[in-house]
C-alpha positions as CSV (number, residue, x, y, z in Angstrom):
1,M,95.4,150.5,229.6
2,P,97.1,152.8,232.0
3,I,99.6,155.2,230.4
4,L,102.7,155.6,232.4
5,D,104.9,158.0,230.4
6,D,104.9,160.0,227.2
7,E,107.1,157.5,225.2
8,Q,104.7,154.7,225.7
9,F,101.8,156.9,224.7
10,E,103.6,157.9,221.5
11,R,104.3,154.3,220.6
12,Y,100.6,153.5,221.2
13,L,99.5,156.3,218.9
14,K,102.0,155.3,216.2
15,E,100.5,151.8,216.2
16,F,97.0,153.2,215.5
17,R,95.5,152.0,212.2
18,P,92.0,153.3,211.3
19,L,89.4,150.7,210.5
20,A,87.2,150.8,207.4
21,P,83.8,152.0,208.4
22,E,80.8,149.7,208.1
23,S,78.2,150.5,205.5
24,L,75.4,152.6,206.6
25,Q,72.1,150.8,207.1
26,I,69.5,153.2,205.8
27,E,65.9,152.1,206.6
28,K,63.7,152.3,203.5
29,R,60.4,153.9,204.1
30,P,57.5,151.5,203.3
31,G,55.2,154.5,203.1
32,K,56.6,155.8,199.8
33,A,55.8,152.6,197.9
34,R,52.5,152.3,199.6
35,R,51.6,155.9,198.8
36,R,52.4,155.2,195.1
37,F,50.2,152.1,195.2
38,V,47.3,154.1,196.8
39,V,47.6,156.9,194.2
40,T,47.7,154.4,191.4
41,M,44.6,152.6,192.7
42,W,42.7,155.9,193.1
43,A,43.7,156.9,189.6
44,S,42.5,153.6,188.3
45,A,39.2,153.8,190.1
46,C,38.6,157.3,188.7
47,A,39.5,156.2,185.2
48,A,37.2,153.2,185.4
49,S,34.3,155.3,186.7
50,L,34.8,157.8,183.9
51,L,34.9,155.1,181.4
52,L,31.7,153.5,182.8
53,A,29.9,156.9,182.7
54,F,31.0,157.4,179.1
55,L,29.8,154.0,178.1
56,L,26.5,154.4,179.8
57,W,26.0,157.8,178.3
58,H,26.7,156.7,174.8
59,R,24.9,153.4,174.7
60,P,22.4,152.8,172.0
61,R,18.8,153.7,172.9
62,P,16.2,151.1,172.2
63,S,13.2,152.3,170.2
64,Q,10.0,152.9,172.3
65,P,8.0,149.6,172.5
66,A,4.3,149.6,171.5
67,S,3.4,148.6,175.1
68,A,4.8,151.7,176.6
69,P,2.7,152.7,179.6
70,Q,0.1,155.4,179.0
71,F,-1.1,157.2,182.0
72,A,-4.8,157.9,182.3
73,G,-6.0,161.0,184.0
74,S,-7.8,158.9,186.6
75,Q,-4.5,157.3,187.9
76,S,-2.3,159.1,190.4
77,L,1.4,159.4,189.7
78,T,3.5,157.0,191.7
79,I,7.3,156.5,191.8
80,G,6.9,153.2,189.9
81,R,4.8,154.8,187.1
82,A,7.2,157.7,186.9
83,N,10.2,155.3,186.6
84,A,8.4,153.3,183.9
85,L,7.7,156.5,182.0
86,L,11.3,157.6,182.2
87,V,12.5,154.2,181.0
88,H,10.2,154.0,178.0
89,A,10.3,157.7,176.9
90,P,12.4,158.4,173.8
91,S,14.0,161.4,175.6
92,L,14.3,162.9,179.0
93,K,12.5,166.1,177.9
94,E,9.5,164.2,176.6
95,A,9.3,162.2,179.8
96,F,9.3,165.3,181.9
97,D,6.7,166.9,179.7
98,D,4.5,163.9,180.0
99,L,5.0,163.9,183.8
100,S,4.3,167.6,184.2
101,F,1.1,167.8,182.2
102,Q,-0.7,164.8,183.8
103,P,-4.1,165.8,185.1
104,Q,-4.5,165.6,188.9
105,P,-6.9,163.0,190.3
106,A,-10.2,164.6,191.5
107,S,-10.0,163.3,195.0
108,Q,-8.1,161.0,197.3
109,P,-9.7,157.8,198.7
110,E,-11.2,158.0,202.2
111,G,-8.5,157.9,204.9
112,K,-5.6,158.5,202.5
113,Q,-3.6,161.7,201.9
114,S,-1.1,162.6,199.2
115,A,2.5,163.3,200.2
116,L,2.3,166.7,198.4
117,A,-0.7,167.7,200.4
118,A,0.9,166.6,203.7
119,L,4.1,168.5,202.8
120,S,2.2,171.7,201.8
121,K,0.5,171.8,205.3
122,E,3.9,171.6,207.1
123,N,4.8,174.9,208.7
124,I,8.5,175.1,209.5
125,K,9.5,177.9,211.8
126,L,13.2,178.7,212.1
């Protein structure tokens, strides 16, 4: 609208009526709710793992069966035999004591070598 004189401009200004503002549309951040969910899940997982560890630690121990493996001096110690001894031993200390005082076999079969012997020969130079 072209304004020709001051009187018309004054009349135009007097007719001015402010409009009510529209409500602000604030975007909600989905990250905040997601972050709370992730933290809750992590806390739940930690609590569950601590509960599981506690239950496994304090479970009743079965008494040693009569058929617990006894290792003869002629047998070499294998991982399977060590695991069986650990499972059937009344305590961890006794299992380690039994493992550490086993007599070593006199010799290896022809063409075979123990892992300990192979590792003891390795010379690492840094």
